[in-house]
PAKE-959317 format. One record per residue: x, z, y negated of N, C-alpha, C in turn; residue in one letter. Coordinates in pm, whole numbers, padded with zeros to 5 digits, always signed. Layout:
! residues N
XZYXZYXZYa;...
This chain:
! residues 106
+00093-00002+00141+00005-00007-00011+00081+00004-00145m;+00192+00088-00113+00278+00082-00231+00336-00068-00246r;+00398-00135-00111+00453-00233-00197+00369-00374-00233k;+00224-00329-00214+00102-00425-00284+00132-00441-00406l;+00083-00284-00427+00092-00229-00594+00215-00305-00657k;+00354-00310-00605+00473-00335-00681+00449-00463-00706s;+00408-00543-00572+00386-00728-00566+00304-00722-00675l;+00195-00689-00728+00088-00685-00804+00127-00741-00930l;+00174-00551-00935+00258-00558-01097+00379-00659-01158l;+00446-00685-01053+00519-00819-01030+00471-00945-01124v;+00362-00985-00990+00338-01121-01034+00210-01069-01167c;+00172-00962-01205+00097-00950-01357+00179-00955-01463f;+00330-00923-01452+00410-00971-01537+00454-01101-01564i;+00489-01180-01436+00522-01267-01493+00407-01407-01522f;+00282-01387-01514+00166-01405-01524+00198-01405-01714s;+00208-01282-01753+00225-01234-01899+00327-01314-01971l;+00446-01344-01895+00550-01374-01931+00545-01532-02006a;+00464-01616-01918+00447-01725-01949+00336-01741-02035s;+00291-01666-02122+00201-01657-02229+00294-01623-02362f;+00381-01571-02345+00467-01533-02449+00588-01592-02463i;+00684-01651-02528+00744-01710-02591+00809-01658-02679s;+00963-01674-02658+01019-01600-02741+01058-01669-02906p;+01028-01819-02878+01056-01858-03038+00908-01923-03046n;+00796-01875-03051+00689-01924-03087+00686-01952-03265q;+00657-02044-03296+00628-02090-03422+00626-02216-03456g;+00686-02257-03577+00696-02385-03631+00790-02394-03707n;+00920-02331-03648+01046-02353-03706+01098-02470-03752e;+01092-02575-03595+01126-02689-03630+01038-02760-03703g;+00927-02750-03732+00854-02839-03804+00852-02851-03961a;+00875-02989-04010+00933-02959-04144+00787-02930-04222e;+00841-02912-04359+00721-02847-04412+00681-02934-04527k;+00539-02996-04525+00498-03102-04593+00502-03105-04720a;+00567-03203-04777+00581-03251-04938+00443-03279-04978n;+00447-03229-05100+00296-03317-05182+00375-03315-05339y;+00310-03422-05409+00325-03482-05545+00198-03462-05618f;+00226-03431-05737+00138-03416-05818+00087-03513-05912k;-00029-03610-05946-00045-03696-06045-00124-03583-06137i;-00057-03614-06284-00133-03562-06383-00217-03677-06486i;-00324-03669-06494-00379-03777-06568-00382-03749-06746n;-00294-03783-06788-00238-03774-06924-00343-03892-07028d;-00405-03963-06964-00457-04064-07057-00608-04007-07124t;-00661-04108-07188-00757-04078-07228-00892-04070-07181n;-00907-04116-07050-01034-04156-06959-00993-04083-06821q;-01132-04077-06756-01115-04056-06604-01081-04204-06513k;-00935-04147-06456-00919-04240-06387-00956-04237-06186v;-00966-04350-06153-00976-04328-06020-00836-04371-05942y;-00785-04289-05858-00625-04347-05798-00668-04345-05628v;-00631-04441-05591-00621-04459-05426-00442-04478-05379y;-00446-04323-05326-00321-04289-05261-00314-04312-05111v;-00220-04411-05048-00188-04432-04902-00172-04319-04858e;-00231-04293-04787-00179-04187-04634-00160-04255-04515n;-00102-04151-04411-00089-04192-04279-00268-04224-04205v;-00263-04357-04196-00371-04393-04128-00506-04405-04224g;-00471-04486-04345-00587-04507-04466-00556-04462-04580g;-00621-04414-04688-00583-04375-04777-00725-04291-04888g;-00682-04251-04969-00777-04132-05017-00768-04207-05168t;-00931-04162-05208-00957-04220-05319-00970-04069-05379i;-00928-04054-05548-00983-03959-05575-00993-03974-05739s;-01091-03913-05799-01086-03940-05954-01055-03788-06041g;-00935-03843-06126-00881-03748-06189-00945-03763-06337i;-00973-03637-06372-01051-03634-06498-00929-03664-06612f;-00947-03680-06725-00860-03648-06829-00787-03536-06851k;-00633-03510-06843-00613-03344-06860-00604-03294-06764g;-00637-03348-06617-00623-03292-06527-00558-03368-06444s;-00534-03278-06311-00458-03344-06253-00476-03345-06086s;-00436-03416-05988-00478-03428-05823-00343-03426-05755g;-00318-03357-05652-00201-03347-05547-00261-03412-05441t;-00143-03469-05386-00115-03566-05294-00045-03539-05161f;-00039-03593-05076+00098-03578-04988+00155-03656-04987r;+00327-03622-05030+00431-03706-05062+00489-03792-04919c;+00474-03925-04925+00502-03972-04793+00574-04092-04857i;+00717-04119-04883+00791-04202-04947+00711-04348-04876p;+00722-04442-04956+00722-04595-04924+00565-04595-04949g;+00489-04527-04940+00320-04528-04950+00287-04582-05108k;+00197-04664-05135+00174-04677-05272+00056-04640-05324k;+00051-04621-05452-00043-04572-05533-00126-04662-05631v;-00233-04689-05597-00301-04790-05694-00434-04747-05817y;-00496-04819-05837-00623-04755-05926-00694-04787-05834t;-00816-04712-05874-00925-04789-05737-01067-04789-05854a;-01146-04912-05837-01289-04958-05864-01354-04935-05763k;-01507-04896-05793-01613-04947-05668-01564-04859-05532r;-01505-04763-05513-01419-04720-05402-01326-04847-05308g;-01262-04901-05368-01157-04995-05302-01019-04969-05413l;-00929-05015-05327-00776-05016-05425-00802-05148-05540k;-00734-05150-05654-00738-05233-05753-00629-05263-05809d;-00547-05194-05922-00416-05228-05938-00290-05135-05919r;-00215-05232-05877-00077-05161-05822-00033-05040-05927f;-00012-04942-05903+00077-04839-06003+00195-04814-05958l;+00233-04772-05869+00370-04711-05846+00377-04721-05687f;+00517-04692-05629+00539-04679-05465+00593-04526-05496k;+00556-04445-05388+00585-04320-05391+00736-04314-05357v;+00877-04222-05400+01003-04227-05354+01022-04084-05309t;+01091-04080-05208+01096-03895-05236+01180-03789-05302s;+01214-03874-05452+01240-03842-05552+01121-03733-05581s;+00996-03818-05581+00875-03778-05637+00798-03641-05560m;+00835-03619-05465+00833-03518-05335+00841-03360-05452c;+00738-03287-05440+00715-03143-05525+00756-03189-05662d;+00713-03293-05712+00691-03305-05877+00587-03351-05917t;+00590-03329-06024+00436-03384-06107+00495-03540-06212k;+00378-03605-06148+00385-03776-06212+00309-03807-06323v;+00344-03834-06437+00218-03839-06527+00172-04053-06539k;+00039-04015-06505-00034-04160-06513+00007-04241-06624l;+00008-04200-06731+00075-04288-06833+00168-04384-06823s;+00297-04292-06764+00411-04369-06728+00394-04503-06647d;+00301-04532-06588+00264-04630-06532+00161-04697-06539y;+00109-04676-06635-00010-04764-06690-00029-04805-06800m;
């Protein structure tokens, strides 16, 4: 009986060990970078920002800003009626974690 209890205890400990990992977490994962588009024009502007697998259309009121994921190589356009319109700029790695003024590109 004592051997059976010891065997069950060892099995229980090994089954718990499979759920507990010494390196749990996302240390290896990259931190997502973002950039902010500031609308310093005198009108509300709709922008289309390319993302992985599609794009995001966002209306940015004058004097406000919008935050978007920074993916170098993706493009930013103005948007009209839910569709991308005029090309504004291409996202570069130097834009990550910074603020971009719309007036510089319009």
